[in-house]
C-alpha positions as CSV (number, residue, x, y, z in Angstrom):
1,X,-8.3,-10.3,-8.0
2,X,-6.6,-13.1,-9.9
3,X,-6.2,-15.1,-6.7
4,X,-9.8,-14.5,-5.7
5,X,-10.9,-15.8,-9.2
6,X,-8.5,-18.8,-8.7
7,X,-10.3,-19.6,-5.5
8,X,-13.7,-19.1,-6.9
9,X,-13.1,-21.5,-9.8
10,X,-11.1,-24.1,-7.9
11,X,-12.7,-27.5,-7.8
12,X,-11.2,-28.2,-4.4
13,X,-10.5,-25.6,-1.6
14,X,-6.9,-26.6,-1.2
15,X,-5.9,-23.3,0.6
16,X,-7.9,-24.5,3.6
17,X,-5.4,-27.3,4.0
18,X,-2.2,-26.2,2.3
19,X,-1.1,-22.6,2.0
20,X,1.0,-21.7,-1.0
21,X,3.0,-18.5,-1.0
22,X,0.3,-16.8,-3.1
23,X,-2.4,-17.9,-0.7
24,X,-0.5,-16.6,2.3
25,X,0.0,-13.3,0.5
26,X,-3.7,-13.1,-0.3
27,X,-4.7,-13.9,3.3
28,X,-2.3,-11.1,4.5
29,X,-3.8,-8.7,2.0
30,X,-7.3,-9.6,3.0
31,X,-6.5,-9.2,6.7
32,X,-5.2,-5.7,6.0
33,X,-8.2,-4.8,3.9
34,X,-10.6,-6.0,6.7
35,X,-8.6,-3.9,9.2
36,X,-8.8,-0.9,6.9
37,X,-12.6,-1.3,6.5
38,X,-13.1,-1.8,10.3
39,X,-11.1,1.4,11.0
40,X,-13.1,3.3,8.4
41,X,-16.3,2.2,9.9
42,X,-15.1,3.1,13.4
43,X,-14.0,6.6,12.2
44,X,-17.4,7.2,10.7
45,X,-19.2,6.0,13.7
46,X,-17.2,8.4,15.8
47,X,-17.9,11.2,13.3
48,X,-21.6,10.6,13.5
49,X,-21.5,10.5,17.3
50,X,-19.8,13.9,17.4
51,X,-22.1,15.3,14.7
52,X,-25.6,14.0,15.2
53,X,-27.0,16.0,12.2
54,X,-25.3,13.4,10.0
55,X,-28.1,11.0,11.0
56,X,-30.6,13.0,9.0
57,X,-28.3,14.0,6.2
58,X,-25.4,11.6,5.6
59,X,-22.7,12.9,3.3
60,X,-21.5,9.6,1.9
61,X,-22.4,5.9,1.3
62,X,-20.8,4.6,4.5
63,X,-22.6,7.2,6.7
64,X,-25.9,6.3,5.0
65,X,-25.3,2.6,5.8
66,X,-24.5,3.4,9.4
67,X,-27.6,5.5,10.0
68,X,-30.0,3.4,7.9
69,X,-32.8,1.5,9.6
70,X,-34.8,-1.5,8.2
71,X,-38.6,-1.4,8.2
72,X,-38.6,-2.9,11.7
73,X,-36.2,-0.3,13.0
74,X,-33.0,-2.4,13.1
75,X,-29.6,-1.2,11.9
76,X,-27.4,-3.1,9.6
77,X,-25.0,-5.5,11.2
78,X,-21.3,-5.0,11.2
79,X,-20.9,-7.8,8.7
80,X,-23.5,-6.3,6.3
81,X,-21.9,-2.9,6.4
82,X,-18.4,-4.3,5.9
83,X,-19.6,-6.5,3.0
84,X,-21.2,-3.4,1.3
85,X,-18.1,-1.4,1.8
86,X,-15.9,-4.2,0.4
87,X,-18.2,-4.5,-2.6
88,X,-17.9,-0.8,-3.3
89,X,-14.1,-0.9,-3.0
90,X,-13.7,-4.0,-5.1
91,X,-16.5,-3.6,-7.6
92,X,-15.5,-2.9,-11.2
93,X,-16.7,-0.6,-13.9
94,X,-19.4,-3.1,-15.0
95,X,-21.1,-2.7,-11.7
96,X,-21.1,1.1,-12.1
97,X,-22.4,0.8,-15.7
98,X,-25.2,-1.6,-14.7
99,X,-26.2,0.7,-11.8
100,X,-26.4,3.7,-14.1
101,X,-28.3,1.8,-16.7
102,X,-30.9,0.7,-14.1
103,X,-31.1,4.2,-12.7
104,X,-31.8,5.6,-16.1
105,X,-34.5,2.9,-16.6
106,X,-36.2,3.6,-13.3
107,X,-36.1,7.3,-13.9
108,X,-38.0,6.7,-17.2
109,X,-40.5,4.5,-15.4
110,X,-40.9,6.9,-12.5
111,X,-40.9,10.4,-13.9
112,X,-41.8,11.9,-10.5
113,X,-38.5,10.5,-9.2
114,X,-36.7,11.9,-12.2
115,X,-38.2,15.3,-11.5
116,X,-37.1,15.2,-7.9
117,X,-33.6,14.2,-9.0
118,X,-33.6,17.1,-11.5
119,X,-34.7,19.5,-8.8
120,X,-31.9,18.4,-6.5
121,X,-29.3,18.7,-9.3
122,X,-30.6,22.2,-10.1
123,X,-30.4,23.1,-6.4
124,X,-26.8,21.8,-6.1
125,X,-25.6,23.0,-9.6
126,X,-27.7,26.1,-9.8
127,X,-29.6,25.0,-12.8
128,X,-26.6,25.7,-15.0
129,X,-26.4,22.1,-16.3
130,X,-29.5,22.5,-18.5
131,X,-28.3,25.8,-19.9
132,X,-24.9,24.4,-20.7
133,X,-26.4,21.4,-22.5
134,X,-28.9,23.5,-24.4
135,X,-26.0,25.9,-25.5
136,X,-23.9,22.9,-26.6
137,X,-26.7,21.5,-28.6
138,X,-27.4,24.8,-30.4
139,X,-23.8,25.0,-31.6
């Protein structure tokens, strides 16, 4: 991350012309990361191919990206999927905190969505979460 920040804030992209040892190390690490993401995408594509029911009920973010369709029926490009996966891998806690804050906000604005999320949580957790919270508040 420090090397990426260094590149982001550099006034001139020297690494395109002269590679310092740290630049070569970053390039190597990025190449390995891109290979890892490409292999991950390939594995999940094969998994979906062998288990078509995943298309209607993806079990993770990558599967959801691979089966998603735009309004005009197109799938995401390989670059879009790779970019999203890289963002998830490299994103920090601020991203997670911001996402949760916005989710809480939208749940308050759309109570019907909040109710649906509560129903799903009750289905998965057996409704025990509410009872546990109520019990903890009573003590």
